N, C-alpha and C positions, 0 to 999 in steps of 0.2 A: 466547558472546561478544557484547557490545554495542559497536558501532563508531559513533562520532559524528564525522563528517568535517569539520564546520565548527562546532566546539564552542562558541566564544564564551567570555566571561569568567565564566560561572556565575551571575551576577546582573547585572541591567541597572539603569540610572539610575532607571527607574520603580519599582524594587524587585521586579520580576518575576524569578522564577527561570529560569535557562536550562535547556536540555534535559539537560545532564549531571546537574544536581542532581535534576531530576524523575526521570530514569532510575534514579539510585542510590537515591533514596528509595522508588521503586516496588519495587525489589529488596529493600531492607532490610525493608520493611513487608509483603512478600508473605506470604500465609498458608502457602505451601508452601516458604518460604525454607530451612527446615532440611533439606529433601529435596535441595537442590542441592549437589553436591560442590564446584563452583566456578563462579562467574560472573566473567568478566574484562571489564573496561571499558577501551576505548581511546578517548581523546579527542584529536583532532588540531585544532589551532588555528594558523592562519597567523601571526598577530601574536604576537610573543614576550611583549609586555606583557600581553596578554589571556590567554595561556596561563599566565603566572605568577599572574595574578589568579585564574584557575580553580583552580589548585593550592591557593591560600590559602583560597578559598571552600569547597572540598571538605574541607580539613583542619578548618576551623572548624565546618562543618555536620555532619560525620560523624567526630567524634574517636575513636569506638570501632567501626569497621566490623567485621563478622564476619570470621573468618579465611577464609571461603569467597568473600569478595568481594575481588577484586584490581582495581586501576586504574592506568592510566598516562596522563599528559598529555604530549603531544609538541608542541613548538612548531615548526611547519614547514608547507609546502604540502601539502594533502591528497593530490593526485595523486602527487606525487613520493614522499611518505612511504609511502603505501599500495602503490605500485608496487614500491618496494624490499622491503617486507615480503612481498608476494606472490611476487616473484622469488626471494627467499630460501627460501620454502616450496617453490617449484618445484625449486630446486637440490637441496634436501635430500630431496625425494620425499615431503614431508609434505602433509597436507591441512589446510585451514582448519577450525577448530572450528566447530560449528553457530553461525551468525552472523546477527544482525540489524543491518544497516547503515543508519544514518540519515544521509542526504545532504541537508543543508539550507543551501545557499549563499544569499548575498545577491547574486544575479546568475546568470550562466549559464556561467561558466568554472571550470576546475579539477576537472572530473569528466567526462572524455571518454567517448564510447561505447566506445572501445577499453579503457579502464580498467574500465568496468562489465562488459564481456565477460570480462575477466580475473578480476574478483571473482566474478561469477556462474557461472564455470566450476566453482566449488566447489559440490558437490551440495547441501550443507545451508546454504545462504545465502539470505537474503531481504533485499530492499532497499526502503527507503521514501524516495522522492525528492521534494524540493520543486522543481517545474518552474516557473521564473519566466517564464511566457509573456509577461507584460507587458514585461519587460526584453528578451526575445528579439525581439519584434516592433518594439521601439523602435530596435534596432540592425540591422535587416535591410538597411537602405540606407546604413549608415555605415562601410563598408569593414572589417567585422569577419569577413571570409570565413573566415579560418583558424580563428578561435575557433568559429564556427558549424559549420564542417565537422567539427571535433572533437566538438562537442556532439552533433550528429546522426549522425556517422559516415557522412555522405553530403553531396553538394552539392545534393540535391533541394529543400532549403529555398529555394533561389533562385527556384523557380517560384512560391512564395507571395508574393514581392515584388509580383507583378502583380495580386494579389487586392485589390480595393478594399473598404474597410469592415472587417468583423470578421475578423481573422486568427488569433485565439486558437485556435479549434477546428482549423483546418488544421495549425497548428504542433503542437498536442497530438497530433493523429492521426498526423502524420509521426513524432513522437518515439516514440510507442507502437509503431508499425510497426517502427521501427528497433530498439527494445528487444527485440521478439519475434524479429526476424530475426537480430540480431547476438548476442544473449545467450541464445538458446534458452529463453525464458521461456514456461512453459505457462499460468500463471494471472496475471492482472493486473487491477487495478481502479484507477480514478482518480476523484478528488473535487475539486470546485471550492471555493476559498475566495473568497467574495463579500464585497465591502466594503459600507459603509453606503449608498453611492450605487448599489448593485446592479451594480458593475463587478467583473470578475474580477481578483482580486489575484494568485493563482497557483493551480497545480494540485498536488495530492498524488497521487503515483503509487506503488502498491505492487506489487512483483514477487515471486513465489514459484513454486516448482516443485511445491507440494503443495496439493491442494484444501482441506485443513483450515486451512492458513495463510490462504488467501483468505477462508474462512468466518469465521475469528476476526477478521481485520482489518475486514471489513464490519460485523460485530457491534460492534466497538469504535468504529468511526466513527459508527455510528448511535446509539450511547449517549452521544455528546458532549453536554455541557450546552448547550442551545440558547439560553441567556440571555446569552451572551458578546457581544463587540463585533462578531463576524463571523458570517455565516450560511454554512451548509454546504449543498451540493446535489450529488447524485450526477450524474456526467457524463451518465448515460443517462436522466436525468429532467428534461429542459428544462422550465422554467416552475415548478418546485418551489422555493418560498422556502426551505424547510428540508429536511434529510434527513427521510425519512418517520418518523412516530411509529409504531414497530412494536409498541407496546403496544395500539394501536387496530387490531386485526386486520381489522375491517370495512372499514377504509380501503384495504387493499392486497391482502388474500388473494383476493378475486374476480378482480382483474387478474392476479395470479400464476397462478391456476388457468387463466385463458384463455391465458396464455403457454405453460403446460405442454401444453394441448390442441392449440394451434396447432403446437407442435413435434412432438408424438408421435401425432397422430391417424392412425388406421389401423395403428398399430404395437403390438407387445407389448414392454414394457420393464420392467426391475426398478426397485424403489424407489431403489436406489443411483444408477442412471443418471439418474433424475428429479432426485434431490438435487444431483448434480454439475451438471446443466443449470441449475438455478435459481441455484446459487451462482456459477457461472462465466459464464453468458450472460445473466442478467437483473440488474436492480438490487436484487433482493430477497434476503433470507436464506431458508433452507429450514426449514420447519416442517411436520410431518405434518398439522397443522391444514389445510393447503392441500388435501391429498388427502381429508381428511374432508369438507371443504367441497364438493369435486367429487362425492363419493359421495352426499352428502345434498342438495345444492342444484343440482347439474348432472348428474344420473344419466344424461342423454342422452349424455354424453361417454364413458361407460364401457360396454364390451361385457361383460366379466367380469373378476374378480379371482381370482388363483390363489395357493396356498401361504400361507394364513392360516387361523386357527382360528375367528375370529369377526369379525363386521361392525365396521367402524370402526377396525380395527387394520391396520397396515402394517409388519410385521416384516421383518427382513433376509431376503432370499430371496423376498419377495412380488413378484409380477408383475402388471401391469395391462395389459389389452388395451383400447385406446381405439377408439371407433367412427371410421369414416372420414369421416363428415360429421355 
């Protein structure tokens, strides 16, 4: 299931396609489309005129959708509509189908922390949120207490009012802490969207309960076309103009290798544990080329390697004992 919580009209005055059309086309053109028994799309749009426009655009753009693709456009408030659906599932004892939820508001209301908790209580659900930190900081002092309490699920945001200067990072940090606390999220990553004048426009936050989901999202974000109007930078890489070019391994593998050693020095760990650390706790993706680099260029980091047949390989079950200093 693909859920778009603030779907829009499908196409904008600039001619750019909206997220519902991009999502449907991605499914239709997917090389494994025939293997999916059913993909259901749910598009929720608050404004009725825009919802009707979206129905029209979908019908015109995809006149012959495969039988395996189903979609529904609902005109209504996202929070109210989704809450009703989730409540109905709860009453009937059913679970939400494996779901990717895209929550992309123009603002900061209509998707409370309590609603996200309800949605993410379903095991096979991932959420991709546009966190409009610019809007949030603008209204910290404007009597929007109830709305901000709902967004964060706490009143702790009031403490950020007293911070002078840059408030974006404290707001983001609080929101991420609350997501982890309230929604039982195990893996999370956030990315900044930076404007032409090097100002933060908003943050993209991805939440998942599976390490492979985080791995795939990070790879997808790093493969973004870097020639667009906006620049991307990982939250954990301040000072980077763009997301790292991961084709140029010489640029980042040495640093990733140092991160691994700093984490595991003096310990014996499996390759799978190293992989999870790199994906979940660093800004990098995991490649075994990092371990090959350590073995060849930083041999002083390794005491010995067990459970493999030949040098340069790191199969499942392989363990590495790192030196203590």
